VOFI-818137 format. One record per residue (C-alpha): residue number from 0; x, y, z. Coordinates in nm, 3 decimals, always signed. Layout:
[NUM [X Y Z]];
...
END
This chain:
[0 [+4.166 -4.623 -6.338]];
[1 [+4.565 -4.627 -6.338]];
[2 [+4.765 -4.562 -6.019]];
[3 [+5.049 -4.366 -5.955]];
[4 [+5.266 -4.381 -5.620]];
[5 [+5.532 -4.115 -5.593]];
[6 [+5.665 -3.967 -5.243]];
[7 [+5.693 -3.580 -5.404]];
[8 [+5.595 -3.395 -5.668]];
[9 [+5.791 -3.062 -5.729]];
[10 [+5.639 -2.822 -6.010]];
[11 [+5.939 -2.806 -6.294]];
[12 [+5.953 -2.452 -6.274]];
[13 [+5.882 -2.208 -5.996]];
[14 [+5.709 -2.242 -5.691]];
[15 [+5.307 -2.323 -5.815]];
[16 [+5.206 -2.652 -5.853]];
[17 [+4.852 -2.721 -5.985]];
[18 [+4.655 -3.086 -5.967]];
[19 [+4.416 -3.083 -6.203]];
[20 [+4.232 -2.818 -6.448]];
[21 [+3.917 -2.666 -6.369]];
[22 [+3.589 -2.911 -6.314]];
[23 [+3.830 -3.171 -6.225]];
[24 [+3.707 -3.357 -5.867]];
[25 [+4.065 -3.410 -5.636]];
[26 [+3.901 -3.727 -5.435]];
[27 [+4.092 -3.814 -5.092]];
[28 [+3.968 -4.219 -5.067]];
[29 [+3.786 -4.340 -4.670]];
[30 [+4.071 -4.392 -4.434]];
[31 [+4.305 -4.166 -4.616]];
[32 [+4.429 -3.823 -4.476]];
[33 [+4.589 -3.525 -4.702]];
[34 [+4.837 -3.366 -4.441]];
[35 [+4.941 -3.013 -4.523]];
[36 [+5.306 -2.891 -4.407]];
[37 [+5.281 -2.541 -4.491]];
[38 [+5.039 -2.345 -4.616]];
[39 [+4.677 -2.418 -4.820]];
[40 [+4.531 -2.112 -4.950]];
[41 [+4.180 -2.134 -5.093]];
[42 [+3.833 -1.875 -5.109]];
[43 [+3.594 -2.125 -4.990]];
[44 [+3.547 -2.421 -4.753]];
[45 [+3.253 -2.582 -4.738]];
[46 [+3.147 -2.898 -4.564]];
[47 [+3.117 -3.240 -4.741]];
[48 [+2.784 -3.308 -4.621]];
[49 [+2.529 -3.135 -4.426]];
[50 [+2.614 -2.725 -4.262]];
[51 [+2.898 -2.812 -4.023]];
[52 [+3.248 -2.895 -4.039]];
[53 [+3.540 -2.881 -3.817]];
[54 [+3.869 -2.694 -3.823]];
[55 [+4.138 -2.891 -3.638]];
[56 [+4.107 -3.113 -3.347]];
[57 [+4.016 -3.062 -2.986]];
[58 [+4.373 -2.878 -2.791]];
[59 [+4.486 -2.725 -3.175]];
[60 [+4.545 -2.350 -3.197]];
[61 [+4.496 -2.163 -3.451]];
[62 [+4.671 -1.867 -3.524]];
[63 [+4.559 -1.483 -3.730]];
[64 [+4.885 -1.348 -3.857]];
[65 [+4.996 -0.995 -3.759]];
[66 [+4.741 -0.753 -4.004]];
[67 [+4.536 -0.998 -4.082]];
[68 [+4.152 -0.974 -3.971]];
[69 [+3.867 -1.253 -3.908]];
[70 [+3.524 -1.099 -4.033]];
[71 [+3.201 -1.274 -3.930]];
[72 [+2.957 -1.176 -4.209]];
[73 [+2.678 -1.391 -4.063]];
[74 [+2.660 -1.560 -3.672]];
[75 [+2.972 -1.755 -3.549]];
[76 [+2.949 -1.963 -3.246]];
[77 [+3.150 -2.204 -3.048]];
[78 [+3.463 -2.001 -3.002]];
[79 [+3.428 -1.927 -2.623]];
[80 [+3.397 -1.525 -2.699]];
[81 [+3.061 -1.385 -2.578]];
[82 [+2.944 -1.013 -2.548]];
[83 [+2.998 -1.113 -2.146]];
[84 [+3.309 -1.272 -2.150]];
[85 [+3.458 -0.953 -2.203]];
[86 [+3.542 -0.699 -1.919]];
[87 [+3.573 -0.313 -1.989]];
[88 [+3.855 -0.135 -1.897]];
[89 [+3.620 +0.123 -1.848]];
[90 [+3.504 +0.247 -1.450]];
[91 [+3.117 +0.147 -1.398]];
[92 [+2.873 +0.466 -1.454]];
[93 [+2.733 +0.394 -1.129]];
[94 [+2.966 +0.475 -0.817]];
[95 [+2.914 +0.218 -0.536]];
[96 [+2.683 -0.015 -0.715]];
[97 [+2.816 -0.287 -0.466]];
[98 [+2.712 -0.108 -0.162]];
[99 [+3.056 -0.148 -0.033]];
[100 [+3.126 +0.211 +0.053]];
[101 [+2.964 +0.369 +0.423]];
[102 [+3.170 +0.619 +0.523]];
[103 [+2.810 +0.780 +0.735]];
[104 [+2.691 +0.515 +0.914]];
[105 [+2.575 +0.129 +0.882]];
[106 [+2.255 +0.167 +1.013]];
[107 [+2.036 +0.501 +1.084]];
[108 [+1.679 +0.397 +1.251]];
[109 [+1.353 +0.631 +1.299]];
[110 [+1.378 +0.800 +0.979]];
[111 [+1.108 +0.964 +0.819]];
[112 [+1.288 +1.205 +0.599]];
[113 [+1.538 +0.953 +0.414]];
[114 [+1.871 +1.157 +0.257]];
[115 [+2.183 +1.043 +0.275]];
[116 [+2.237 +0.857 +0.567]];
[117 [+2.427 +0.505 +0.542]];
[118 [+2.536 +0.362 +0.166]];
[119 [+2.745 +0.627 -0.026]];
[120 [+2.538 +0.756 -0.292]];
[121 [+2.200 +0.590 -0.211]];
[122 [+1.974 +0.844 -0.154]];
[123 [+1.632 +0.769 +0.009]];
[124 [+1.354 +1.031 -0.045]];
[125 [+1.084 +1.022 +0.195]];
[126 [+0.799 +1.274 +0.240]];
[127 [+0.535 +1.170 +0.512]];
[128 [+0.516 +0.774 +0.432]];
[129 [+0.622 +0.550 +0.772]];
[130 [+0.983 +0.577 +0.966]];
[131 [+1.236 +0.349 +0.851]];
[132 [+1.556 +0.156 +0.932]];
[133 [+1.817 +0.197 +0.699]];
[134 [+2.087 -0.047 +0.655]];
[135 [+2.420 -0.159 +0.484]];
[136 [+2.342 -0.475 +0.519]];
[137 [+2.628 -0.783 +0.507]];
[138 [+2.555 -1.056 +0.283]];
[139 [+2.663 -1.420 +0.376]];
[140 [+2.498 -1.637 +0.143]];
[141 [+2.159 -1.614 -0.155]];
[142 [+2.202 -1.568 -0.533]];
[143 [+2.338 -1.243 -0.503]];
[144 [+2.615 -1.318 -0.233]];
[145 [+2.720 -1.581 -0.489]];
[146 [+2.725 -1.339 -0.802]];
[147 [+2.971 -1.153 -0.567]];
[148 [+2.795 -0.899 -0.336]];
[149 [+2.890 -0.914 -0.009]];
[150 [+2.678 -0.593 +0.090]];
[151 [+2.312 -0.482 -0.022]];
[152 [+2.125 -0.130 +0.071]];
[153 [+1.852 -0.247 +0.274]];
[154 [+1.547 -0.090 +0.419]];
[155 [+1.261 -0.197 +0.671]];
[156 [+0.952 -0.026 +0.768]];
[157 [+0.909 +0.014 +1.143]];
[158 [+0.598 +0.275 +1.131]];
[159 [+0.356 +0.210 +0.848]];
[160 [+0.123 +0.402 +0.663]];
[161 [-0.116 +0.211 +0.450]];
[162 [-0.312 +0.473 +0.325]];
[163 [-0.074 +0.747 +0.233]];
[164 [-0.184 +1.097 +0.190]];
[165 [-0.217 +1.210 -0.170]];
[166 [+0.112 +1.388 -0.197]];
[167 [+0.304 +1.155 +0.062]];
[168 [+0.616 +0.898 -0.137]];
[169 [+0.878 +0.698 -0.083]];
[170 [+1.161 +0.621 -0.333]];
[171 [+1.508 +0.493 -0.361]];
[172 [+1.712 +0.763 -0.561]];
[173 [+2.039 +0.731 -0.745]];
[174 [+2.186 +1.113 -0.922]];
[175 [+2.420 +1.121 -1.158]];
[176 [+2.614 +1.404 -1.294]];
[177 [+2.535 +1.554 -1.648]];
[178 [+2.889 +1.493 -1.757]];
[179 [+2.886 +1.097 -1.606]];
[180 [+2.619 +1.034 -1.907]];
[181 [+2.704 +1.202 -2.230]];
[182 [+2.768 +0.875 -2.375]];
[183 [+2.414 +0.813 -2.417]];
[184 [+2.389 +1.124 -2.662]];
[185 [+2.046 +1.216 -2.519]];
[186 [+1.890 +1.444 -2.721]];
[187 [+2.098 +1.401 -3.063]];
[188 [+1.959 +1.175 -3.334]];
[189 [+2.219 +0.935 -3.242]];
[190 [+2.075 +0.899 -2.894]];
[191 [+2.164 +0.527 -2.687]];
[192 [+1.890 +0.280 -2.556]];
[193 [+1.958 +0.235 -2.203]];
[194 [+2.023 -0.084 -1.944]];
[195 [+1.956 -0.088 -1.617]];
[196 [+2.049 -0.400 -1.414]];
[197 [+2.019 -0.517 -1.015]];
[198 [+1.952 -0.756 -0.760]];
[199 [+1.616 -0.678 -0.605]];
[200 [+1.525 -0.896 -0.259]];
[201 [+1.205 -0.819 -0.065]];
[202 [+0.906 -1.013 +0.147]];
[203 [+0.660 -0.798 -0.063]];
[204 [+0.594 -0.986 -0.406]];
[205 [+0.456 -0.724 -0.709]];
[206 [+0.537 -0.525 -0.925]];
[207 [+0.728 -0.204 -0.900]];
[208 [+0.851 +0.095 -1.092]];
[209 [+1.219 +0.237 -1.190]];
[210 [+1.216 +0.560 -1.380]];
[211 [+1.504 +0.750 -1.572]];
[212 [+1.465 +1.112 -1.487]];
[213 [+1.669 +1.383 -1.666]];
[214 [+1.778 +1.772 -1.603]];
[215 [+1.485 +1.857 -1.845]];
[216 [+1.193 +1.716 -1.642]];
[217 [+1.149 +1.430 -1.929]];
[218 [+1.100 +1.050 -1.808]];
[219 [+1.122 +0.719 -1.914]];
[220 [+0.985 +0.380 -1.759]];
[221 [+1.037 +0.042 -1.706]];
[222 [+0.865 -0.244 -1.468]];
[223 [+0.996 -0.545 -1.240]];
[224 [+0.810 -0.847 -1.050]];
[225 [+0.933 -0.981 -0.751]];
[226 [+0.835 -1.299 -0.794]];
[227 [+0.952 -1.464 -0.468]];
[228 [+0.937 -1.330 -0.080]];
[229 [+1.254 -1.287 +0.062]];
[230 [+1.480 -1.411 -0.271]];
[231 [+1.702 -1.253 -0.444]];
[232 [+1.641 -1.225 -0.794]];
[233 [+1.817 -1.068 -1.086]];
[234 [+1.647 -0.793 -1.284]];
[235 [+1.714 -0.644 -1.600]];
[236 [+1.544 -0.340 -1.783]];
[237 [+1.569 -0.163 -2.090]];
[238 [+1.474 +0.205 -2.140]];
[239 [+1.408 +0.378 -2.497]];
[240 [+1.648 +0.628 -2.641]];
[241 [+1.564 +0.978 -2.595]];
[242 [+1.646 +1.261 -2.938]];
[243 [+1.511 +1.522 -2.753]];
[244 [+1.623 +1.681 -2.440]];
[245 [+2.021 +1.702 -2.432]];
[246 [+2.138 +1.735 -2.064]];
[247 [+2.422 +1.959 -1.939]];
[248 [+2.745 +1.853 -1.947]];
[249 [+2.895 +1.956 -1.614]];
[250 [+2.881 +1.841 -1.264]];
[251 [+2.510 +1.953 -1.164]];
[252 [+2.232 +1.646 -1.154]];
[253 [+2.175 +1.528 -1.509]];
[254 [+1.993 +1.154 -1.460]];
[255 [+1.831 +1.024 -1.178]];
[256 [+1.705 +0.673 -1.148]];
[257 [+1.416 +0.639 -0.956]];
[258 [+1.268 +0.285 -0.763]];
[259 [+0.949 +0.381 -0.681]];
[260 [+0.804 +0.187 -0.373]];
[261 [+0.515 +0.357 -0.211]];
[262 [+0.325 +0.679 -0.313]];
[263 [-0.022 +0.841 -0.238]];
[264 [-0.272 +0.945 -0.520]];
[265 [-0.077 +1.232 -0.678]];
[266 [+0.213 +0.994 -0.817]];
[267 [-0.022 +0.715 -0.905]];
[268 [-0.348 +0.613 -1.131]];
[269 [-0.141 +0.675 -1.424]];
[270 [+0.039 +0.454 -1.680]];
[271 [+0.463 +0.395 -1.671]];
[272 [+0.601 +0.561 -1.999]];
[273 [+0.791 +0.329 -2.222]];
[274 [+0.921 +0.635 -2.423]];
[275 [+0.987 +0.917 -2.270]];
[276 [+0.744 +1.185 -2.195]];
[277 [+0.748 +1.519 -2.018]];
[278 [+0.702 +1.442 -1.661]];
[279 [+0.339 +1.355 -1.591]];
[280 [+0.258 +1.293 -1.168]];
[281 [+0.081 +1.054 -1.206]];
[282 [+0.282 +0.829 -1.407]];
[283 [+0.586 +0.838 -1.181]];
[284 [+0.450 +0.537 -0.944]];
[285 [+0.171 +0.371 -1.174]];
[286 [+0.225 +0.041 -1.064]];
[287 [+0.251 +0.090 -0.669]];
[288 [+0.450 -0.163 -0.469]];
[289 [+0.280 -0.015 -0.115]];
[290 [+0.536 -0.140 +0.059]];
[291 [+0.440 +0.145 +0.363]];
[292 [+0.185 -0.053 +0.451]];
[293 [+0.302 -0.326 +0.705]];
[294 [+0.602 -0.346 +0.969]];
[295 [+0.670 -0.630 +0.831]];
[296 [+0.812 -0.516 +0.509]];
[297 [+1.157 -0.487 +0.375]];
[298 [+1.351 -0.387 +0.038]];
[299 [+1.701 -0.443 -0.028]];
[300 [+1.927 -0.386 -0.333]];
[301 [+2.280 -0.480 -0.503]];
[302 [+2.446 -0.483 -0.740]];
[303 [+2.325 -0.191 -0.966]];
[304 [+2.435 -0.109 -1.296]];
[305 [+2.404 +0.130 -1.572]];
[306 [+2.458 +0.031 -1.942]];
[307 [+2.506 +0.173 -2.283]];
[308 [+2.272 -0.025 -2.520]];
[309 [+1.990 -0.292 -2.501]];
[310 [+2.068 -0.594 -2.316]];
[311 [+1.949 -0.903 -2.171]];
[312 [+2.004 -1.146 -1.896]];
[313 [+2.192 -1.367 -2.122]];
[314 [+2.418 -1.089 -2.302]];
[315 [+2.470 -0.825 -2.020]];
[316 [+2.829 -0.690 -1.946]];
[317 [+2.964 -0.844 -1.628]];
[318 [+2.945 -0.645 -1.309]];
[319 [+3.265 -0.379 -1.299]];
[320 [+3.383 -0.475 -0.961]];
[321 [+3.657 -0.202 -0.837]];
[322 [+3.904 -0.237 -0.589]];
[323 [+3.770 -0.121 -0.204]];
[324 [+4.031 +0.193 -0.249]];
[325 [+3.925 +0.315 -0.607]];
[326 [+3.547 +0.256 -0.483]];
[327 [+3.629 +0.471 -0.145]];
[328 [+3.818 +0.742 -0.371]];
[329 [+3.519 +0.780 -0.622]];
[330 [+3.236 +0.788 -0.308]];
[331 [+3.460 +1.059 -0.131]];
[332 [+3.429 +1.269 -0.488]];
[333 [+3.066 +1.346 -0.301]];
[334 [+3.140 +1.281 +0.068]];
[335 [+3.421 +1.250 +0.264]];
[336 [+3.461 +1.260 +0.642]];
[337 [+3.857 +1.245 +0.817]];
[338 [+3.936 +1.204 +1.187]];
[339 [+4.263 +1.248 +1.324]];
[340 [+4.350 +1.604 +1.361]];
[341 [+4.651 +1.788 +1.493]];
[342 [+4.680 +2.169 +1.437]];
[343 [+4.829 +2.490 +1.597]];
[344 [+4.720 +2.835 +1.685]];
[345 [+4.741 +3.129 +1.913]];
[346 [+4.606 +3.240 +2.230]];
[347 [+4.522 +3.632 +2.275]];
[348 [+4.472 +3.682 +2.668]];
[349 [+4.232 +3.386 +2.760]];
[350 [+4.052 +3.356 +2.380]];
[351 [+4.220 +3.067 +2.172]];
[352 [+4.184 +3.078 +1.813]];
[353 [+4.326 +2.801 +1.553]];
[354 [+4.324 +2.856 +1.234]];
[355 [+4.410 +2.487 +1.053]];
[356 [+4.401 +2.371 +0.713]];
[357 [+4.271 +2.045 +0.612]];
[358 [+4.251 +1.936 +0.280]];
[359 [+4.001 +1.668 +0.099]];
[360 [+4.201 +1.336 +0.034]];
[361 [+3.983 +1.389 -0.315]];
[362 [+3.862 +1.696 -0.476]];
[363 [+3.495 +1.739 -0.469]];
[364 [+3.191 +1.754 -0.714]];
[365 [+3.126 +2.112 -0.544]];
[366 [+3.282 +2.365 -0.300]];
[367 [+3.144 +2.073 -0.031]];
[368 [+2.963 +2.204 +0.320]];
[369 [+3.134 +2.104 +0.637]];
[370 [+3.028 +1.977 +0.978]];
[371 [+3.252 +1.891 +1.296]];
[372 [+3.201 +1.656 +1.611]];
[373 [+3.418 +1.524 +1.853]];
[374 [+3.648 +1.681 +2.115]];
[375 [+3.930 +1.879 +2.097]];
[376 [+4.251 +1.868 +2.366]];
[377 [+4.388 +2.249 +2.384]];
[378 [+4.798 +2.247 +2.496]];
[379 [+4.958 +2.570 +2.569]];
[380 [+5.354 +2.495 +2.584]];
[381 [+5.584 +2.762 +2.756]];
[382 [+5.321 +2.874 +2.925]];
[383 [+5.253 +2.662 +3.229]];
[384 [+4.903 +2.672 +3.184]];
[385 [+4.659 +2.335 +3.143]];
[386 [+4.461 +2.186 +2.882]];
[387 [+4.112 +2.247 +2.859]];
[388 [+3.884 +1.985 +2.631]];
[389 [+3.583 +2.146 +2.383]];
[390 [+3.377 +2.114 +2.136]];
[391 [+3.332 +2.493 +2.101]];
[392 [+3.399 +2.526 +1.746]];
[393 [+3.324 +2.832 +1.614]];
[394 [+3.380 +2.870 +1.215]];
[395 [+3.429 +2.611 +0.924]];
[396 [+3.505 +2.796 +0.629]];
[397 [+3.553 +2.587 +0.311]];
[398 [+3.802 +2.782 +0.079]];
[399 [+3.714 +2.558 -0.245]];
[400 [+3.648 +2.169 -0.440]];
[401 [+3.977 +2.110 -0.245]];
[402 [+3.838 +2.180 +0.076]];
[403 [+4.120 +2.417 +0.222]];
[404 [+3.869 +2.414 +0.586]];
[405 [+3.968 +2.690 +0.842]];
[406 [+3.806 +2.609 +1.195]];
[407 [+3.821 +2.844 +1.456]];
[408 [+3.788 +2.736 +1.796]];
[409 [+3.714 +2.911 +2.119]];
[410 [+3.808 +2.766 +2.452]];
[411 [+3.702 +2.736 +2.792]];
[412 [+3.866 +2.700 +3.190]];
[413 [+4.208 +2.618 +3.172]];
[414 [+4.373 +2.883 +2.922]];
[415 [+4.622 +3.096 +3.029]];
[416 [+4.545 +3.385 +3.129]];
[417 [+4.876 +3.617 +3.107]];
[418 [+4.810 +3.882 +2.862]];
[419 [+4.965 +3.884 +2.493]];
[420 [+5.013 +3.594 +2.246]];
[421 [+5.135 +3.244 +2.347]];
[422 [+5.151 +2.927 +2.046]];
[423 [+4.875 +2.674 +2.094]];
[424 [+4.861 +2.287 +2.003]];
[425 [+4.547 +2.111 +1.938]];
[426 [+4.518 +1.718 +1.994]];
[427 [+4.232 +1.651 +1.790]];
[428 [+4.269 +1.297 +1.717]];
[429 [+3.868 +1.220 +1.832]];
[430 [+3.731 +1.482 +1.601]];
[431 [+3.580 +1.402 +1.265]];
[432 [+3.535 +1.666 +0.975]];
[433 [+3.311 +1.587 +0.673]];
[434 [+3.272 +1.734 +0.382]];
[435 [+2.948 +1.738 +0.175]];
[436 [+2.930 +1.797 -0.199]];
[437 [+2.613 +1.509 -0.301]];
[438 [+2.360 +1.611 -0.569]];
END
């Protein structure tokens, strides 16, 4: 074999240079290197041996020019890009899934009927099954805390019911507007599957059931097992797609998440349906945790997320944490509390009527109901009258979803007795006004 040593080979004409002919093998000897300073074009690169080869060295950067794409026709690994490494920009489907907002209270004791009491958007449904303390619980340790969750919703049993009557029930519930679940395409041929993930902790081990319930009274179930007592565990549940029963695209209740915790025989004895079905009562709590059978029992949850599609714990999208302000604003669509009001009215004789407008910070889901508590101090300028502290609210009228609220008040002693109309100034800094538009 002869050897030709040159520093450079240029094409005799044009810009293309050919080395060898079809069928030839170009060999780079061991220990030698082939350096490309500009560009290599090829239809295929294959490993010399085995099934793997390396592109570049550690620290190298590969650039995909503008307009070019990389197509993965098989399985690409090792790029550090996985499903869970992408942070979606859309807000989470569920509001306050990290349990950070609790406008009403942080703890309620002696609860026997459930309702929205502490953590925003989280509802308990209790039908004659025990007495409970409902808490927004701060987290300072444990797996859920290490995963980024500083708060949880917790219930503690204070009066047990080990033998509930047939119609008794206990469940944790989250309700979504129909217009917020349209991406699941329910009731169409392109219907999507559901993934529900959450952190849960209870002293009581066993299997419990979660049901998706739509506005057509159809349901689908999945179960989870609490394996270790008093330990935060992360659960990922999958629910089937449903090509039957479209959900109304409006602000009414379109989908509910029912976490059954205890029930009487009206709701047990059946089978948890893994395919959608018309609701069967005995299927709703077929896997009954019986949480109400002892005052030692408690149950806590945080980090609830609902996703479109089927995921496992290894490829579940990360929980989308919102800022406190954004989370609060989304909660205020359903419930809002305001304090610290000042308003003006007019006094006629010894009667004082305040007509005052207080606007919601966030437009409500629907025209809300209004409640009022706290004291108001009435001042009567330009009359020499005194002041009177009173709670006598005679009317709260909600104008619309923006909460235009007119409050009528009747004074007690201390109002001027002079006839005629006089301006009145009310100091309501210790008053609380609540708007409620929950589902």
